[in-house]
N, C-alpha and C positions, 0 to 999 in steps of 0.2 A: 672235475677228479681233486682228491682229496687224502690227503692221511691219514691210517688207520691209526696210530700211532700214539699213544697216550700221553709220552713223556719224551721229551726232545733233550740230546745233547748239547749242550753251549758249545760251540766251536772253540772258545778262547779259553774258557779254564776247566771242561772236561766236564762240569757237574750236569747232573739231569734236572729238569724244571719239567712241573705240569701246569706252571701260573701261564695261562694265555696274556699276553695285552691289548692284542686285535688282530684281525684276519683282515686279507685284501686276496682279491685275483688277481691273478698272472696272465698275459695270454701270451702263451710258447706257438711258435709256426714248427709245423712237424712237417714229416715227407705226405706228399701230396697221395691222394686216394684216386681212382680213378678221373685223373686231371683235375680235379678240384684241390683249391687247398686248403689245408688241414691247422687249425688253429686248437690246442689244445687251453680251456680257463682251468688254471691251477688253484687251488683256494692255498692260500699259503697263512700260515700262523708267525704270528709275530710273538715272541715269550720272552717271560719277564727270567732275569738268572738272579739269584739272592745271594750265590756267593762269590760271583765274579771279581778276580783280583787285577782286572785291568781296567776296570771303570768303565767296565758298558752295563749298562743296567737292562737292557735288551737285544734279541738276532732273531733273526729270522731263521723259519723252517729250510734248510736244505730239501731238495725233489733229486731223486737219481736220473732223472729224464733229461735236466738241464742246469747246465751251472748257475752258480748263483749271477744276479744280475744281467744274464742273457735272455733273448727272446727269443732265440731258437732253440730247439731240440737238438741233444747230442749226435743222433743218426743224422740227423739235416745237416748238424755242421762237416759230419765225415763226409758227405753226399759232396756238399759245397766243396769241400779241400779237397776231394778227388776229384770233381770237376775242374778246379781252377792250378792243379797243381800240369795239367794237360794240354790246357790253353792260358791264353793272355787272360788278364783278370776283366779288361771289355767283353771278349769274346765267351768267357764263361757266365756273364752275367747275363749276355744276351741270351746263352742256350737258357741259362737257369731261367730266366722271367719265359720262355716259352713252354716249360714244361712247369709252369705256374709257382715257382720258388722265387719270393722277396730276396735278392740279393743284389747291390748296387757292387757297383766297382770298389769303395772304400771299403765295405765291411767285408769283402774278400780280404780287400791286404791286408787287414786288421785281423781277421781268420786265420791267414797266413804267416805273419808274423807271431801269431801266439801259438802256433801248430810249429813256427821254427824253436821260440824258445822255449817251449815241455820238450824238445831233440836236443838242444842242448844241455838242459838239467840231467835227462836219461844218460849222456854221453859222460 
């Protein structure tokens, strides 16, 4: 999976860039289909920013299906959060594992903390 956009906007200064620095693939875990694990291979570009005032020379492409630096899709994260709010993180991990979703206790706790921080910001 890859983006069709020709130019990207620098998240630091807002300038558009067409100059590609490099490309790499990210493995993003998504919701299982027919009880099988699904991994999306997302081709991501690293771009040059010639205008950036923040001494950032390059930036990575952002995708709508996943947060930056995350290895799970947004809809999978929502599923994990929904499951773990109903149970303890240990039991949620066991149930998710039985549904072919990799989520250990610590990653569930990290997701819940991230979710709580977002709610605090919104309030």
